C-alpha positions in Angstrom: 158.9 102.0 112.0 161.4 101.3 109.1 161.8 97.7 107.8 165.3 97.3 109.1 164.0 98.2 112.6 161.1 95.9 112.3 163.3 93.0 111.1 165.6 93.4 114.1 162.6 93.6 116.4 161.0 90.5 115.0 164.2 88.5 115.5 164.6 89.8 119.1 161.0 88.9 120.0 161.3 85.3 118.5 164.6 84.8 120.5 162.9 86.0 123.7 159.8 83.8 123.5 159.8 80.0 123.8 156.2 79.9 122.6 154.8 81.1 119.2 154.1 84.7 119.0 150.6 85.5 117.8 150.4 87.5 114.6 148.0 90.0 116.3 150.7 90.7 118.9 153.4 91.3 116.3 151.1 93.8 114.6 150.5 95.7 117.9 154.3 95.7 118.9 155.4 96.8 115.4 152.4 99.1 114.8 151.8 97.7 111.4 149.2 95.6 109.5 149.0 91.8 109.2 150.0 92.1 105.6 153.2 93.9 106.6 154.1 91.4 109.2 153.5 88.5 106.7 155.7 90.4 104.2 158.5 90.9 106.8 158.4 87.3 107.8 158.6 86.1 104.2 161.5 88.6 103.6 163.4 87.0 106.5 162.8 83.5 105.1 163.8 84.5 101.5 166.7 86.9 102.1 168.3 85.3 105.2 166.9 81.7 105.2 165.5 82.4 108.7 163.9 79.2 109.9 160.6 80.8 111.0 157.7 78.6 111.3 154.0 79.7 111.0 151.8 77.5 113.3 148.1 77.8 112.4 146.1 79.5 115.1 149.2 80.1 117.3 151.6 82.3 115.5 155.3 82.4 114.6 158.4 80.8 116.1 161.8 79.5 115.2 162.0 75.9 114.0 163.5 74.1 117.1 165.2 71.5 114.8 167.2 74.1 113.0 170.5 75.8 114.3 170.1 79.0 116.2 169.5 81.9 113.8 171.2 85.3 113.9 171.1 88.1 111.4 174.3 88.6 109.5 176.2 91.4 111.3 174.6 94.0 113.5 171.8 96.1 112.1 171.6 99.7 113.4 168.5 101.9 113.4 169.2 105.5 112.6 169.0 106.4 116.3 171.3 103.7 117.3 173.9 104.6 114.6 173.8 108.3 115.6 174.1 107.5 119.3 177.2 105.1 118.8 179.0 107.4 116.5 178.2 110.5 118.6 179.5 108.7 121.7 182.7 107.7 119.9 183.4 111.2 118.6 182.6 112.7 122.1 184.9 110.3 123.8 187.6 110.7 121.2 187.5 114.6 121.8 188.0 114.4 125.6 191.4 115.6 126.7 193.6 113.2 128.6 192.8 113.4 132.4 191.4 111.6 135.3 188.7 110.0 133.2 191.0 108.6 130.6 191.5 105.1 132.3 187.7 104.7 132.7 186.7 106.0 129.2 189.3 104.0 127.3 187.5 100.7 127.8 184.2 102.3 126.8 185.8 103.6 123.6 187.1 100.1 122.9 183.7 98.5 123.5 181.9 101.0 121.2 184.6 100.3 118.6 184.0 96.5 118.9 180.2 97.0 118.7 180.6 99.1 115.5 182.9 96.4 114.0 180.1 93.7 114.4 178.2 95.5 111.7 178.3 94.4 108.0 181.0 97.0 107.4 184.5 97.9 108.8 184.8 100.6 111.4 186.8 102.8 109.2 184.1 102.6 106.5 181.4 103.4 109.0 183.3 106.5 110.2 184.0 107.6 106.6 180.4 107.0 105.4 178.4 108.3 108.3 179.2 111.9 109.4 177.8 113.8 112.3 178.3 117.5 111.6 178.4 120.0 114.5 177.7 123.7 114.1 178.3 126.6 116.5 179.9 124.4 119.3 181.6 126.6 121.9 184.6 125.5 123.9 184.3 124.7 127.6 187.2 124.7 130.1 187.5 120.9 130.9 188.3 121.4 134.6 185.2 123.5 135.0 183.1 120.9 133.4 184.5 118.2 135.7 183.7 120.3 138.8 180.2 121.2 137.6 179.3 117.6 136.7 180.6 116.4 140.1 178.4 119.0 141.8 175.4 118.1 139.9 175.6 114.5 140.9 176.9 115.0 144.4 174.3 117.6 145.1 176.8 120.3 146.2 176.5 124.1 145.7 178.8 126.0 143.5 180.2 129.5 143.5 180.8 130.8 139.9 182.0 133.9 138.1 179.6 134.2 135.1 179.8 136.4 132.0 176.5 137.6 130.6 177.0 138.2 126.8 173.6 139.9 126.4 174.6 142.6 128.9 178.4 142.3 128.5 178.6 142.0 132.3 180.4 139.8 134.8 178.6 138.7 138.0 179.2 136.3 140.9 176.7 133.7 141.9 176.1 131.0 144.4 174.0 128.3 142.7 172.5 124.9 143.4 173.0 122.9 140.2 170.1 120.8 139.1 171.0 119.2 135.7 173.3 119.5 132.8 171.6 119.9 129.4 173.3 119.3 126.0 171.3 121.5 123.5 172.3 122.4 119.9 175.8 121.2 120.3 176.4 123.1 123.5 176.2 122.6 127.3 174.0 124.4 129.7 173.4 124.2 133.4 169.9 124.4 135.0 170.4 125.7 138.5 168.7 127.5 141.4 170.4 130.9 141.8 170.7 131.9 145.5 171.5 135.5 144.5 168.4 135.9 142.2 166.3 133.5 144.3 165.1 131.7 141.3 165.8 129.1 138.6 168.2 130.1 135.9 170.1 128.6 132.9 173.8 129.2 132.6 175.8 128.5 129.4 178.9 126.5 130.5 181.3 128.4 128.2 180.4 131.7 130.0 181.4 130.2 133.4 184.8 131.7 134.1 185.5 130.4 137.6 184.1 127.5 139.6 184.4 126.6 143.3 182.7 123.9 145.3 180.8 125.0 148.3 180.1 123.0 151.4 176.3 123.5 151.9 174.2 120.9 150.2 172.5 121.9 147.0 168.8 122.9 147.2 167.0 120.4 145.1 164.2 121.5 142.9 161.5 118.9 141.8 161.7 117.8 138.2 158.0 118.8 137.6 158.9 122.4 138.7 162.0 122.5 136.5 160.0 121.3 133.5 157.3 123.8 134.1 159.8 126.7 134.4 162.3 125.6 131.7 160.8 123.1 129.3 157.2 124.3 128.7 158.0 127.1 126.1 160.4 127.5 123.2 164.1 127.1 123.2 166.9 127.6 125.8 165.6 131.0 126.9 162.9 129.2 128.8 160.2 130.2 131.2 156.5 129.6 131.8 154.7 129.8 128.5 153.0 133.1 128.2 152.4 133.5 124.4 151.9 131.4 121.3 153.6 132.2 118.0 151.7 131.6 114.9 153.9 131.1 111.8 152.9 130.7 108.2 155.5 129.1 105.9 155.0 129.3 102.1 154.3 126.1 100.1 157.9 125.5 99.1 159.3 125.8 102.7 156.4 123.8 104.0 157.8 120.6 102.5 160.6 120.7 105.1 159.0 122.5 108.1 155.9 120.2 108.1 158.1 117.3 109.2 160.1 119.2 111.8 159.5 119.3 115.6 160.2 122.8 117.0 158.5 122.1 120.3 156.8 119.0 121.9 153.5 120.9 122.2 153.5 122.5 118.9 150.4 122.5 116.6 150.5 122.5 112.8 148.6 121.8 109.7 148.8 122.3 106.0 146.5 124.8 104.4 144.7 124.2 101.1 147.1 126.3 99.2 150.1 124.1 100.4 151.3 126.6 103.0 152.0 125.3 106.6 150.7 127.0 109.7 152.8 126.3 112.9 151.8 127.3 116.4 154.5 127.3 119.1 154.3 128.2 122.8 157.1 130.5 124.1 157.9 133.0 126.8 161.2 134.6 125.7 161.3 135.3 122.0 165.1 135.7 121.6 165.9 132.3 120.2 162.5 132.0 118.4 163.3 135.3 116.6 166.6 133.9 115.3 165.0 130.8 114.0 162.3 132.7 112.2 164.7 135.2 110.6 166.8 132.4 109.0 163.8 131.6 106.8 163.6 135.1 105.4 160.7 135.7 103.1 159.5 132.1 103.3 157.7 132.7 106.6 155.3 135.2 108.0 154.5 135.8 111.7 150.8 136.1 112.0 150.7 136.4 115.8 151.3 137.8 118.3 151.7 141.5 117.3 154.8 142.1 119.4 156.6 139.2 117.7 155.5 140.3 114.3 156.8 143.8 115.0 160.1 142.4 116.2 160.6 140.4 113.0 159.5 143.4 110.8 162.0 145.6 112.6 164.9 143.1 112.3 164.3 142.8 108.5 164.1 146.6 108.2 167.4 147.0 110.2 169.0 144.4 107.9 167.8 146.2 104.8 169.7 149.3 105.9 172.9 147.6 105.2 172.1 147.1 101.6 170.7 150.5 100.9 174.2 152.0 100.6 177.4 150.9 98.8 179.5 148.5 100.6 182.6 149.8 102.5 185.5 149.7 99.9 187.9 148.8 102.6 185.9 145.6 103.4 187.2 142.3 101.9 185.1 140.8 99.0 183.8 137.3 99.1 185.9 134.9 97.0 184.7 131.5 98.0 182.6 129.3 95.8 179.0 128.4 96.4 178.3 125.0 97.8 175.3 123.2 96.3 173.4 120.5 97.9 
């Protein structure tokens, strides 16, 4: 837990309790040592003149003879700042419609909350950026119908375009839950045509109709087993484990990343990083592996290793012949980070 988060937590706890908080309890709640708690308390006293008393054998509390203490402004943890600004950007991007009268007060409340920080709202928006990549457009009226059906437990009849097969199909589905993943929206649903749980990309839904029958409800445990046990959005029951080995340079980044809740990883003596990931469908995993190029090697299973090798071989074919003279040349500058 970062210091800013700990400081905010200490002040919150001291306000909530009328009796002194034992030092041991602060250590447990903050998951830090006694020395760290003592340094944080002293920092609050020195930097903010916080009237915190240390009572021998009992713990810490605010001095009741002093005015009520508040931190100057509002301190945001990284997660809170991300959530607030993401919400503001999402609400700002919604087209005017039925939700506008309801959402406008929410936008105003978020703006007021951001203004309570130590900086102006304009400065926060200018200095904290949330970059989106690969976001695909959804028809707003379809999203409204789908979200209504999810909450009202109604069935839907949809026309769906399958990009993989370049085919259109018609489905009757029982929507279960909406999922926002990698800046795009997906619908977990029971498909009455295929008699099974399926995932639908919302931007590929081309027509939506509400149906009278109540939606068939699938237990969350079954949905998680079917859809969340393996890697990525192309989910299913975990059937294989990918074993990846990143070189020592790339390991500096990958060792701190979460690819899957049930992943296993460790750093090898030479500095390389070995990562094991459960998966069933390798399409998304394959794309994520290929973006690391020569910095990663697939050790297992054999079929995934072969797929990666073939993808690299196919890509190499493009560079073993001169480029098409009719194709435009790159003229942009390189962006360095």
